[in-house]
C-alpha positions, 0 to 999 in steps of 0.5 A: 493499482492499474499498471501505468509504467515500470517506475510506479508500484502496482501493489501498495501495502500500508500498515494503518494506525486504527487507533489514531485516525487511520494514518499510515505507519509504514508502507510497502511497494511492489513493482511490476518486476516484483521488486519490493520497496519498504517505506518506514517513514512515509510522511518524510516529505509530505507537507499535509498528513492524510488518513488512509481511506478504508477498503470500501472507500477505495473500491467505490473510486472515491479517491480515483479510479484504478485502485482495488483494495483488500485487507491483509492480515498483520502477519502477511504485512510482517512477512513481506516487510521482514523478507522483502519478497512478495510472491503474490499476484500482481493483478486485482 
């Protein structure tokens, strides 16, 4: 996601349940200062649950501008989740 402010994540990693309508299982947020926040109950305060858009939908700006999406491996998601460390680029 394009940088907006220090209190907004610039990268979101979603663990998506591909069998049950693309709902999010867990989320990782990475901030501009490389702080990593783990969210194991992403629907905690949500009134209505929505499936996670596909990579193609996000990149076609169907859900708004400022997003660039890619798929990552399950292993990469787990590595970031387990270590709370993200060493990749913060820019698309």
